[in-house]
Backbone bond lengths (Angstrom), bond angles and torsions (degrees), N, CA, C in turn:
res aa  C-N    CA-C-N  psi(-1)  N-CA   C-N-CA  omega(-1)  CA-C   N-CA-C  phi
1 M - - - 1.429 - - 1.517 108.93 -
2 L 1.318 112.33 141.16 1.466 121.40 -179.61 1.533 106.18 -125.64
3 D 1.282 115.83 141.94 1.476 123.62 -178.89 1.545 110.67 -153.08
4 N 1.264 117.26 116.17 1.497 118.63 178.49 1.542 109.96 -110.79
5 H 1.301 120.78 27.09 1.457 127.96 179.42 1.529 114.79 73.04
6 V 1.363 112.95 -2.70 1.458 118.15 177.47 1.462 109.82 -122.19
7 N 1.315 117.21 -43.70 1.439 125.35 178.57 1.508 114.76 -128.90
8 R 1.293 115.71 147.05 1.465 120.98 175.19 1.477 110.34 -117.00
9 A 1.299 115.20 149.92 1.532 119.69 175.91 1.544 110.30 -148.43
10 A 1.268 115.14 161.17 1.452 119.65 -178.28 1.528 106.99 -135.12
11 L 1.362 115.87 136.29 1.444 126.69 174.85 1.496 103.95 -111.09
12 V 1.273 120.03 118.22 1.525 123.57 179.91 1.504 108.81 -123.62
13 G 1.328 110.21 127.28 1.557 117.51 171.38 1.471 108.96 -112.39
14 V 1.345 120.08 133.08 1.442 121.58 178.21 1.522 107.79 -124.87
15 D 1.298 118.54 148.95 1.419 125.01 -177.08 1.500 107.40 -91.82
16 L 1.277 116.09 69.54 1.534 122.99 179.35 1.565 109.15 -130.39
17 I 1.355 113.81 163.86 1.383 116.28 177.79 1.537 111.79 -78.82
18 V 1.263 114.47 -22.27 1.575 117.71 174.59 1.558 106.39 -162.12
19 I 1.276 114.64 159.26 1.496 119.18 167.92 1.542 104.47 -111.80
20 D 1.277 112.89 111.46 1.483 121.40 -175.09 1.553 106.73 -79.16
21 E 1.295 116.97 162.92 1.451 127.13 -175.95 1.519 111.31 -57.77
22 P 1.384 122.24 -49.68 1.412 120.03 179.11 1.500 113.50 -58.23
23 L 1.350 119.32 -39.70 1.476 123.50 -179.13 1.560 107.56 -66.59
24 W 1.345 115.53 -45.66 1.415 118.01 179.53 1.467 114.00 -59.65
25 Q 1.337 117.57 -44.42 1.428 123.49 179.75 1.490 114.46 -60.33
26 E 1.306 116.81 -46.27 1.423 123.84 -176.29 1.517 109.63 -71.88
27 I 1.336 119.00 -55.57 1.461 120.40 -170.06 1.552 107.56 -75.37
28 S 1.282 127.03 -30.18 1.409 125.94 176.74 1.512 108.17 -65.27
29 R 1.232 117.89 -38.64 1.564 120.56 179.08 1.481 108.22 -67.19
30 R 1.300 118.96 -43.79 1.478 122.84 -175.30 1.566 107.36 -69.14
31 I 1.373 116.04 -37.99 1.495 115.38 -178.78 1.532 107.22 -71.43
32 A 1.287 120.82 -35.44 1.550 124.71 178.91 1.498 104.31 -60.61
33 L 1.327 121.36 -49.44 1.462 119.13 178.57 1.460 115.04 -60.45
34 E 1.321 116.81 -45.33 1.501 124.02 178.08 1.513 112.59 -55.36
35 L 1.278 116.56 -45.93 1.498 125.55 -173.98 1.538 113.49 -93.83
36 H 1.343 119.14 -9.87 1.365 121.91 -172.13 1.526 114.98 49.95
37 C 1.350 106.86 54.54 1.496 117.22 -177.21 1.576 107.89 -134.54
38 P 1.273 117.12 156.59 1.492 116.04 -179.95 1.601 108.98 -75.08
39 V 1.270 116.94 152.91 1.466 123.95 176.79 1.531 108.93 -53.99
40 E 1.394 115.73 -40.69 1.484 116.49 -178.80 1.534 114.71 -59.63
41 N 1.291 119.51 -15.09 1.462 123.18 176.20 1.480 113.34 -93.49
42 I 1.285 121.49 16.87 1.374 126.66 179.11 1.605 111.74 -113.77
43 V 1.324 116.84 126.80 1.394 120.91 176.26 1.520 111.30 -121.49
44 M 1.322 116.32 120.87 1.447 118.69 179.82 1.557 107.46 -119.20
45 S 1.320 116.60 137.13 1.377 123.34 178.20 1.473 115.44 -135.02
46 A 1.345 120.11 147.87 1.441 123.13 -179.12 1.497 108.46 -108.50
47 T 1.295 114.85 144.20 1.491 120.38 -179.85 1.514 111.75 -75.46
48 H 1.284 116.37 -15.55 1.446 122.96 -176.46 1.515 112.14 75.36
49 S 1.279 116.42 43.38 1.438 121.28 -174.96 1.596 110.85 -83.35
50 H 1.257 114.88 126.31 1.460 122.13 -179.44 1.507 111.75 -79.83
51 S 1.313 117.20 -5.05 1.494 121.22 179.08 1.585 110.08 -92.57
52 S 1.267 117.82 1.36 1.501 118.09 177.08 1.466 108.85 -104.34
53 P 1.362 116.66 156.56 1.531 119.27 177.92 1.527 108.15 -64.06
54 Y 1.330 111.35 147.25 1.511 121.77 180.00 1.588 101.76 -90.01
55 P 1.264 116.17 144.26 1.465 123.96 177.91 1.597 109.61 -54.78
56 E 1.263 115.62 137.93 1.414 118.71 -177.14 1.556 106.55 -69.94
57 D 1.342 115.87 134.22 1.420 117.72 -177.41 1.519 110.45 -129.54
58 G 1.327 120.93 7.10 1.406 124.49 178.44 1.489 115.07 79.41
59 K 1.307 119.03 2.66 1.448 123.73 -178.22 1.552 112.95 -93.77
60 K 1.376 110.73 -12.80 1.465 113.47 179.90 1.489 108.41 -136.85
61 P 1.351 116.51 164.99 1.478 114.90 174.42 1.496 117.02 -55.01
62 S 1.313 118.15 139.67 1.530 117.11 -177.04 1.483 110.47 -77.07
63 D 1.278 113.77 148.09 1.530 123.25 179.92 1.520 104.97 -87.34
64 P 1.358 117.95 125.26 1.509 119.97 -177.69 1.527 109.46 -66.57
65 N 1.326 120.48 -15.79 1.481 121.94 -177.36 1.550 108.66 -95.78
66 Y 1.310 119.23 -4.73 1.387 120.52 -171.70 1.604 110.95 -64.39
67 A 1.232 119.42 -41.91 1.426 119.82 -177.82 1.555 112.31 -63.91
68 V 1.338 114.83 -35.65 1.477 119.24 178.37 1.522 109.79 -69.90
69 F 1.359 115.48 -40.51 1.465 120.91 175.97 1.499 107.77 -59.88
70 R 1.256 118.45 -51.76 1.508 121.27 -175.76 1.578 110.74 -59.08
71 N 1.291 116.95 -42.77 1.461 119.73 178.38 1.477 110.80 -62.66
72 N 1.405 118.48 -49.12 1.386 122.40 176.72 1.518 116.38 -55.66
73 L 1.302 111.84 -39.73 1.503 121.57 177.97 1.559 108.89 -60.94
74 K 1.288 116.71 -49.52 1.436 120.39 178.59 1.563 114.88 -59.01
75 E 1.259 108.13 -47.07 1.529 116.67 -178.49 1.592 107.46 -67.21
76 G 1.267 120.58 -37.86 1.511 126.73 177.11 1.564 109.97 -59.75
77 I 1.367 112.87 -44.04 1.465 118.53 -177.72 1.548 110.05 -65.32
78 L 1.387 113.01 -41.55 1.423 118.29 -177.44 1.558 108.92 -72.17
79 A 1.309 119.57 -33.98 1.481 120.65 176.03 1.513 109.51 -66.05
80 A 1.308 118.44 -40.10 1.470 119.86 178.85 1.565 109.64 -66.18
81 I 1.288 119.62 -36.25 1.514 122.69 176.91 1.516 108.16 -63.42
82 R 1.307 116.34 -45.56 1.484 120.53 -174.81 1.513 106.70 -66.94
83 E 1.358 121.17 -40.76 1.440 121.09 178.53 1.497 112.60 -63.97
84 A 1.352 115.98 -41.70 1.488 120.66 179.14 1.498 108.59 -63.44
85 K 1.301 116.97 -39.96 1.543 119.71 177.17 1.474 111.13 -62.70
86 A 1.285 119.23 -43.30 1.490 125.92 -177.87 1.547 109.01 -67.76
87 K 1.259 121.02 -33.30 1.434 127.09 -175.08 1.533 115.46 -99.54
88 L 1.329 117.41 11.60 1.426 124.61 -177.07 1.500 109.42 -59.13
89 Q 1.290 119.80 132.80 1.483 125.43 179.76 1.470 111.14 -134.58
90 P 1.370 114.66 151.76 1.496 115.89 177.40 1.557 110.37 -61.77
91 A 1.282 115.74 147.21 1.443 121.03 175.97 1.588 108.09 -147.32
92 R 1.295 115.68 155.58 1.448 120.62 175.21 1.505 110.86 -109.79
93 M 1.271 114.61 145.29 1.523 119.03 174.29 1.488 108.41 -129.85
94 A 1.339 114.89 144.52 1.394 119.21 179.42 1.572 105.54 -153.52
95 S 1.345 111.97 155.65 1.476 116.13 178.40 1.505 105.02 -82.15
96 I 1.355 111.45 149.93 1.477 117.72 176.26 1.539 105.59 -108.62
97 P 1.381 114.43 128.92 1.509 115.46 -178.10 1.483 105.76 -66.04
98 A 1.385 112.00 146.96 1.456 123.31 175.55 1.534 113.03 -63.76
99 L 1.299 117.20 135.43 1.456 120.85 -179.33 1.532 106.05 -79.99
100 V 1.313 115.30 128.99 1.457 118.36 172.86 1.462 112.95 -101.33
101 T 1.310 120.26 127.33 1.395 121.01 -175.54 1.575 109.43 -110.67
């Protein structure tokens, strides 16, 4: 989470093969409400892990545990956002001049 006392933003990384549109729509809306920031200030990325469940697409038999996984995933993302918000600390940023060789 980033906050400069004017704008807030969230950078979220998840260990999934992909972030599908329904997940993005729901969780970005919930993050925006939690952080009081616009959805446009939320960046979510997937690590493209092949050890995580693939979003259900109707092309294969559905996994009976998928709904529970999906709910736990959403709650885990929100818990991480809440923790980041609670642990927010001042930081300084500066550009580093390019090294000329």
